[in-house]
C-alpha positions in Angstrom: 134.1 73.2 248.3 133.1 74.7 245.0 129.8 73.9 243.3 131.7 72.0 240.6 133.3 69.8 243.3 129.9 69.3 244.9 128.3 68.3 241.7 131.1 65.8 241.0 130.5 64.1 244.3 126.9 63.3 243.5 126.7 59.6 243.0 125.6 58.6 239.4 123.2 55.7 239.4 124.3 52.5 237.8 122.2 52.1 234.6 122.0 48.3 234.9 121.0 48.3 238.6 118.5 51.1 238.2 116.5 49.5 235.4 117.4 45.9 236.4 118.7 44.8 233.0 121.9 44.9 231.0 122.8 47.9 229.0 121.6 47.6 225.4 124.1 47.3 222.6 124.1 48.3 218.9 122.1 45.3 217.6 119.5 45.7 220.4 119.2 49.4 219.6 118.8 48.8 215.8 116.1 46.2 216.3 114.2 48.4 218.7 114.4 51.4 216.4 113.2 49.3 213.4 110.4 47.7 215.4 109.1 50.9 216.9 109.2 52.6 213.4 107.4 49.6 211.8 104.7 49.5 214.4 104.2 53.2 214.4 103.9 53.3 210.6 101.5 50.4 210.4 99.4 50.7 213.6 99.4 54.4 214.6 95.6 54.7 214.1 94.9 51.8 216.5 97.8 51.8 219.0 100.4 53.9 220.8 103.9 52.5 220.6 106.0 53.7 223.6 109.6 52.8 224.2 111.5 52.6 227.5 108.4 53.4 229.6 108.7 53.0 233.4 105.8 50.8 234.5 104.7 50.6 238.1 102.5 47.5 238.2 102.6 45.0 241.1 106.4 45.4 240.4 108.6 47.8 238.6 109.7 47.2 235.1 110.9 49.0 232.0 110.1 47.0 228.8 111.9 48.0 225.7 108.5 48.7 224.0 104.9 48.9 225.2 101.8 48.7 223.0 98.7 50.5 224.3 95.4 51.2 222.7 95.4 54.8 221.5 95.9 57.1 224.5 95.2 60.7 225.1 98.2 62.9 225.9 98.4 66.1 227.9 101.6 67.7 226.8 101.7 69.9 229.9 101.5 67.1 232.3 104.3 64.5 232.1 103.8 61.1 233.6 107.0 59.4 234.7 105.7 56.2 236.1 102.8 54.5 234.3 100.4 52.4 236.4 98.1 51.2 233.6 99.3 48.0 232.0 100.0 47.9 228.3 98.3 45.4 226.0 101.7 44.1 225.0 105.3 44.3 226.3 108.3 43.7 224.1 111.7 42.8 225.5 114.8 42.5 223.3 117.4 40.2 224.8 120.6 42.1 225.6 124.0 40.4 225.6 124.4 38.5 228.9 120.7 38.5 229.7 118.8 35.3 230.1 115.5 34.4 228.5 114.4 33.1 231.9 114.7 36.5 233.5 112.4 37.9 230.9 109.9 35.1 231.3 109.9 35.6 235.0 109.1 39.2 234.5 106.2 38.4 232.3 104.8 35.8 234.8 105.4 37.8 237.9 104.7 41.4 236.8 103.2 41.7 233.3 100.5 39.0 233.2 99.1 39.4 236.7 98.7 43.1 235.8 96.6 42.4 232.7 99.2 42.5 229.9 97.8 40.3 227.1 101.0 39.3 225.4 104.8 39.6 225.8 107.2 39.4 223.0 110.8 38.2 223.6 113.2 39.0 220.8 116.5 37.1 220.6 118.6 39.2 218.1 121.5 36.7 217.7 119.1 34.0 216.4 116.6 36.3 214.6 113.8 34.8 216.7 110.7 36.2 218.4 108.7 34.3 221.0 105.3 35.5 222.0 104.0 34.4 225.4 100.2 34.7 226.1 98.8 33.8 229.5 97.4 30.3 229.5 98.5 29.5 225.9 101.4 27.8 224.2 104.3 30.1 223.4 104.5 31.1 219.7 107.8 31.3 217.9 108.7 33.2 214.7 111.9 33.4 212.8 113.4 36.4 210.9 111.8 35.2 207.7 108.3 34.8 209.1 105.3 37.2 209.4 104.6 37.4 213.1 101.0 37.6 214.2 100.1 38.4 217.8 96.7 36.8 218.5 96.1 39.0 221.5 96.2 42.3 219.5 96.0 41.2 215.9 99.3 43.0 215.2 101.3 41.5 212.3 105.0 42.2 211.6 107.1 41.2 208.7 110.2 40.1 210.6 112.3 40.2 207.5 112.0 44.0 207.6 113.1 44.1 211.2 116.0 41.8 210.8 117.1 43.0 207.3 
């Protein structure tokens, strides 16, 4: 068997199974890009905005975006699985994904680990829900200015959903 044949026999992991969520589409990707750019532009001095970070908390998860207080980085030492909880997790609903799945992840993984708020973005409706442990869920539409009471972060959603 040639090396090429051996390489072709290596099983390729199924993306959706590996990260336990549906593959993101074009709308999801655009919102994620705009949101990360907006947060980085407005809050870089206070927070680090990290996307697609593998978290190993009491369970494994990969939120679309994590917000941390400013971190220190060692560019020579890469960390592949982060065990420190972010302040905020942001999940963008993918086609075929249920809001309940995301809420369960917040209740079972994020909040018990110390995450202060979780945002759930529903692109088709231009809506963002913010869940905070022990409080009522906040809901914002694409014309609103979102304010996360856990971090003080504000986002003009009309810029994200333009």
